[in-house]
N, C-alpha and C positions, 0 to 999 in steps of 0.2 A: 584139848582147845578152850572150851568154854565151859563155865563152870555155872551151875544152876542149885536150886537147894537139893537137887537129887544128886548131886555130883558133877560129873564131867558130862557133856553132851556135845554133839557134834552132827550137823547136817552135812547128807552127801548129796552133791548135785550132779545130775548127769545127762549128758547129750547122747540120744541114741539114733541108729540108723532106720531105715525103713522094715528092716529085718529085726530091730530090738538088741542090737548090738551095741555096746558102747564105744563111742567115739572119743569122749573128752569127760573127764571126771575131776571134780573138785570138792574139798571140803571147806566148810565154814563153822564158825563157833556157832552152838546151839540157839543161841539168843541174838544172832545176827539176822537180818533180814534175807530174805531167798534172793532179791535182786541183787544184791551185792556180787553173787557169782555170777551173774549173766553175763556181763560184759567180756570176764575171760572165755566163759564157754560159746559164746557167740561169734568170737574173732575169726576173720577168713572161712566163712561160710560160703558157698558156693551161691551167685544170685541165683534167685527164683527158687528157693529153699523155702518149705513150708514149715513155720515153726510152730510148733505145738506146745502150750505151756499151761501151766493152771493158773486160777486167779493171783496167786501169790507172786507172779511175775509181772502183773499187770501194772505197769508204772509208765509214765511219759517218756522216761528214758531209754527205756528196753524197746519201747516202740519205735522212738527215733533211730534208735540204733538200728534196728531191724529195717528201718525205711532207708538208710544212709548206705546198707549193704544189699539193697534190693530184695531182701526177704519178706516173705509175706506171714505176717503174724497172727495167728489163728489164737487168740487168749481171750476168754472169757472176760468181761468187765465187772470188777468190783460192784457190790452193791451201792456203793457208795461215789461211783465214778459219774463224772458229769459229761454230759458229750455222751455221742455213741461212737462205735467202730464194728467195721466187718465181721462178722464172727459166723462161723459155720458149724452147727452142730454136729452135721454127719462127719466131717473132718476131724472134731474132735474126739470122736469115738476111737481114733487111732491113737491117741494119748496112752492108751492102755500098754503099748508096747515099750512105755519107761516104767510103767507098775511092774510088768513083767520080768524085767530086767533086776528091780528091787526085790522081786520075790526069790530070784535065783540067786541074789545076793545073799538074800537071809538064808539059804539052805546051807550056808557055811558057818557053824557055829563061833568061828573065831571072828566073824564080821558082824554077825548078828548080836553078840553080847559084849563084843569090842574088846577083846582082850589085850590090845596092844594101847596102852595109854599115850605112847609117842604118836603125834598125829602124822608125821614122815612114814614110821612104820604101819600106820593104820592105812594110810594111803596107798602104801606100796602092797599090803595084803590085798587091798580092793582091786587094785590094778593086777595084781596075779590071778584074783578069780576074774575079772575080764578076759585076761588072756585065754584062762579054761572056757569061758563061755563062748569066744571068738572061735576055738580049736573044735568045740563039740557042734558049731552051727556049721563050720566047714565039713565037717565029718559027715553030718546028715544029710548036705547037700550032693555028695558023691557017692 
């Protein structure tokens, strides 16, 4: 996807539910800003949903999209942000569910080392692993 001094680089963006299971996944080049994938990931979310994201997603466009969709954006403001927004540090602790999902992805060597250089194949491998994560979470509840 993207090329850097070290070679190909890719960012994986994920939207997970309250159980840490992936709902939507997208790829962007490594040099692209994180906010470029946000519009696609946030499309068609249920009104009243709480959006937990890190500082990289703190932009006016993402906050406006969340407001238009009646989502509550709990995003910590960047240090250079002018103005203030409502932010709950208590709710932000639950963002670790996304980090746990990425740690589960890294358990698969082909994903962690990115064996597939074709972005479509790489995304398909991520979705295959995500399906396995869903199945495992279902098996643990029954």
